[in-house]
C-alpha positions in Angstrom: 0.0 0.0 0.0 2.8 2.5 0.9 4.4 1.7 -2.6 1.4 2.7 -4.4 1.1 6.0 -2.3 4.9 6.7 -3.1 4.6 6.2 -6.8 1.5 8.2 -7.0 3.4 11.2 -5.2 6.3 10.9 -7.6 3.7 10.9 -10.5 1.9 14.0 -9.1 5.3 15.8 -8.9 6.0 14.8 -12.6 2.6 16.1 -13.7 3.2 19.3 -12.0 6.8 19.5 -13.7 5.4 18.5 -17.1 2.8 21.2 -16.8 5.4 23.9 -16.2 7.6 22.2 -19.0 4.7 22.6 -21.4 4.2 26.3 -20.5 7.8 27.1 -20.9 8.1 25.4 -24.3 5.0 27.2 -25.5 6.4 30.7 -24.9 8.2 32.4 -27.8 11.8 32.7 -26.2 14.5 30.4 -27.1 15.8 30.2 -23.5 12.3 29.3 -22.2 12.0 26.6 -24.6 15.3 25.2 -23.7 14.6 25.3 -20.1 11.1 23.7 -20.7 12.8 20.8 -22.5 15.3 20.2 -19.7 12.4 20.3 -17.2 10.6 17.7 -19.3 13.5 15.3 -19.3 13.6 15.5 -15.4 9.9 15.0 -15.3 10.0 12.0 -17.4 12.8 10.5 -15.1 10.4 11.3 -12.2 7.8 9.0 -14.0 9.8 6.1 -15.4 12.3 5.7 -12.5 9.8 5.3 -9.7 7.5 3.3 -11.9 10.3 0.7 -12.5 11.2 0.7 -8.7 7.4 0.1 -7.9 7.2 -2.6 -10.3 10.3 -4.5 -9.0 8.9 -4.1 -5.4 5.6 -5.3 -6.5 7.0 -8.4 -7.8 8.6 -9.2 -4.6 5.3 -9.5 -2.9 3.5 -12.6 -3.3 -0.3 -12.2 -3.3 -2.1 -15.3 -1.8 -5.9 -15.7 -1.8 -7.1 -16.1 1.8 -10.9 -16.1 2.7 -12.4 -13.1 0.7 -9.4 -10.8 0.8 -5.8 -10.7 -0.5 -3.1 -11.1 2.1 0.4 -9.9 1.4 3.0 -12.4 2.1 6.6 -10.9 1.8 9.3 -13.1 0.2 12.3 -12.7 2.4 12.0 -8.9 2.8 13.2 -8.0 6.3 13.0 -4.1 6.8 11.0 -2.0 4.4 13.2 -1.1 1.3 14.3 2.4 1.2 15.8 3.9 -1.9 17.9 7.0 -1.0 19.6 7.1 -4.5 16.4 8.2 -6.4 15.5 11.4 -4.4 19.3 12.4 -4.4 19.6 11.9 -8.1 16.4 13.6 -8.9 17.3 16.5 -6.5 20.7 16.8 -8.1 19.0 16.8 -11.5 16.8 19.7 -10.7 19.7 21.6 -9.1 21.6 21.2 -12.4 18.5 22.2 -14.4 18.3 25.3 -12.1 22.0 26.1 -12.9 21.4 25.6 -16.7 18.4 28.1 -16.5 20.7 30.7 -15.1 23.4 30.0 -17.6 20.9 29.9 -20.5 19.1 33.1 -19.6 22.5 34.9 -19.1 23.7 33.6 -22.5 20.4 34.5 -24.3 19.7 37.8 -22.4 19.2 39.8 -25.6 16.6 37.6 -27.2 
């Protein structure tokens, strides 16, 4: 259940970033379009990486029918798995996009 909530939160963040990306790419400025494309790449990363992780964790859980409800039966999982790499990579990616926004706007200031 918590895996589903987590992946839905990542998807919600990706939808927000894709909305901002679509707005930026629709503006006439070249710098805004570049920044929108960079943000779209990060947003797609926010969709596919959590989805892949969710699918992998979903396969680790064995669903066994038991009296009118489904009971989760873990297959050798001790503690809940935490993935610290994904938030760190996505945070670093967003920071690099922010840095590139500053560079692109400084380079194309006249346009």
